[in-house]
N, C-alpha and C positions, 0 to 999 in steps of 0.2 A: 415492469420495473426491475424484476430480479435479473433479467438478462442484461440490464444496464451496468451491472457490477463487473468491472474489468480486472480488479485485483485478483491475482492468482491465475489468470489466463495467459496463454502464450500465443502470440501472433506470428505466424510463420511467414517470413519474407527475407530478402537479402538486403543487408545494410552493414555499415561499418560498426554500428552499435551491437548488432547481433553477433558479429565476429569477434568482439572484444572478449577477453578472458572474463569468466564469471566473477572472479575475485575483484577485478577492476570495477565491475558494475555494482557489486555489493558495497565495496569501499566508497565508490562514487555516490551511491544513494545515501550512505551515512554522512558523507562530507556535505552533501546538499542539504540534508536535514539540519545539520549543525549550522550551516551557513545562514539558513533562513531565520534561525533564532538569534544569530549574531547581529544581523542587520536590524536597524531600528529607525530607518528613515526612507523617504521615497526613492532616493537614488539607489539605495541598497536593494530594495524590492524590484526596481527596474532591471538592475544587473542580474539578480537571481532569475527574474522572468525571462530575460534574454538568453541566459545560460540554459534554462529549461527548454525554451523554444528551439534553440540550436540543436539540442539533443533529440528533441522530437522530430525535427527536420531530418537529422542524420539517421534516425531509426527507420524511416520509411513506413512508420505506422500511421494510418490516417488520423488526423487531428480529431475528427468527429468520433472515432472509435475510442480514443483516449478520454476525451471529455464527456463521453457518454456515462462514465462512471461517476461523474459529479451528481447526477440525478439521485443516486442511491444514498448520498450523504447530505442531501439538501436539508433534510429535517434536522440532522445533527448540526449542520452549519448554521441554520437559523436559530437554534437554541443557544449555541455559543455566542452568536452575534447579539441576540437579545439580552442575554444575561450580562454581557460586558457593557452593553449600551445603557441599560437601566440600573444596574447595581454598582457601577463604578463611581465612587465619590469624587467630587471636584467642583468646578465652577459651572453652574447650570446655564445652558443656552436655550433650553425649551422646558417649560414647566406646565404640565397638564394635571390638575388636581394634586395628588400626591406623587405622581410619576414625574421624574426629572431625568432629562438627558443632558449629561455633562460633556464638556469639551474633551476631557480625558477619556470618558467612556466611549465617545464617538471614535476617537483616534484608536483606542484599544480594540474596539469591535472591528474596525476596518483591517487593522494589522492581523487580528486573529483569523478573520475570514481569508485573507491572502495566504497566511501561513498554512491553514488547513487545505486550501485548494492546491498549493504547491506541494504539500506533504503527500496527499493522496495521488496527485499526478506523477510526482517523482517515483513513488513506490510502485505505482502501476506500470510505469515505463520499464522498471527493472524486471518485473515478472513477465511483461509482454515480450521482452527481448531475450529472455533466458529460459531454457527448458528446465523442467524440474530436476532432471539428472545432473545438468551442469550446475544448477543452483546448489544441490546437495554436495557436489564435489568442491565447489568454491567455498561453501561454508565450512566444510570439514578441513580444507587446507588452511583457511584463515584462523580456525580455532585450534589448529594442531598443537601449538605450544602449551595448551591447557592439559594435554596428555601427561605432562610432567607432574601434574598434581592429581593424576588419576581421574580426570573428568572424562566421561564417556562421550567423546567428541563426535564419533561417527553416529551414535544413536541419537544424539541431540540434533545433528544435521538432518538425519533421516526423518525424524519426527517433524521438524520444521518444514521440510520439503513436502512431506505427505500432507501436512495441514494446509499448505498453500495449494497443493494439487487438488485437494478435496473441496476447496471453496467453490469452483465452478460446477463440480459434480453435484454437490449438495444443493446448489442454487437451481440446477436443472431438475433435480428430484423434487424440490419444493414447487417449482413451476408446474410439473406434471400433477402433483397432488392437488394444487390449487385448481387446475383445469378440470380434474376429475370431480372435485367437490362442487365447482361452479356448474358442471353438467347436472349435478343433483340439487340445483337451486341454491347453493351457498352464495352469499353476497360478501365480496371483499372490497368493493369499490365505492359503495355509497354510504352515507351516514357521516357522523362526526368522527374525529380521529380516535376517540376512546372506543366508539362502537366498532370501528374497523379493526382496532387492536384486539378487542374481545373476539371478533370473528376469526382472527388468526390463530386463536388458541387451539381449535380442533386440528390444526396442521401439525402441532408439536408431536403428538403421539405417533402418527405414521412416519414423520420425519426422523424421530429418534430411532424407531424400529429399523428404518432403511439405513440410517447411519451405522447402527450397531451391526447390521447384516453385512454391509460393505466392509466394515472394519474386521469382522470375523473372516470373511472371504479373503481379504488381504493377508491376514495373519496365517491362514491355512496355506495360501499360495507361497508365502515366504518360507514356511516350515517344510512344504513339499520340495522346495528347491534348496533345502539344507542351509538356510540363511542362519549364520551364527555371529553377526556383527561385523565390525570393520577390521578386526585383528587378522593380519596376514593376507588381507584381500588385495588383489591387484586391479588396475583400471585398464579398460580397453583403450581409452583416450586420456592419457595423463595430461594434466594441465601444465603448459609451458608458456612462459611469457614471450610475446613477440614484440617487435619494434613499436607497433601501434599501441600496445598496452603500456609501454614505458612513456610514450608521448602522452597518453591519456592521464597517467599518474602526474606528470608534470603540469598538465592543464588543471587538474584538480587542486594541486598544491597552490598554483597561482590564483585560482578562483577563491580558495579559502583565505589566502592572505589578503586578496582584494576586498573580500567581504569583511574581514576583520578590521582592516584599515577604515573602510567606509562606515562600519558599525560604530566606530569611536568618534566619527565626525559629527559636529553639531551644526544644524541648519536653522 
């Protein structure tokens, strides 16, 4: 299950999405997230889905690999759907004892499920097609204006990039610890949800120790290389916008306008 989490991983292949400037992909991800909350009808979700499918096709990342990450958020998805389904007031369509399913709750649950799936898939696509180094450079470039108010832009970008990079590393470490404990007769797969959650507690101590050890090793490596932040640093590959990046920005603007118009339509 842990290997099914795709957020933070990079899938190495050749595609037009991979070759786009990281700033375009970061902005595009935020535009897509804004768009899926702007639309509020079936047509809007269809257009957002087609836009996402087009980008997945252009990325050359296998669809199975991208949607494999949905398994890791299935529990969160079900909780969100059930809460909206049973706790939203409105006109009841099904009543079982004190439990009521309303028409408004059903619609809201479906919309929330679609939005969560789109959100995770869109965010995963950005990290799958962007290396951690490019992601750091892109974030730093986009946040550059904040330096005028003395915000440590480079440090913030570096921390976010390291956090994303450490997601697959820590998941791999957790998988190793689980297999080591399963070899010593630990049980993580049987019993109720509460029992399985309790069985996961012994993983926390070795996982925290491993995380702190990796963080210390990284800090020592950065100090050994005389890392002193972003002030005065140059880049081996400076970010320069190409024609394809400008076209991508135009497509994003048109997509956002289209979602804004459709979001105001009543069906």
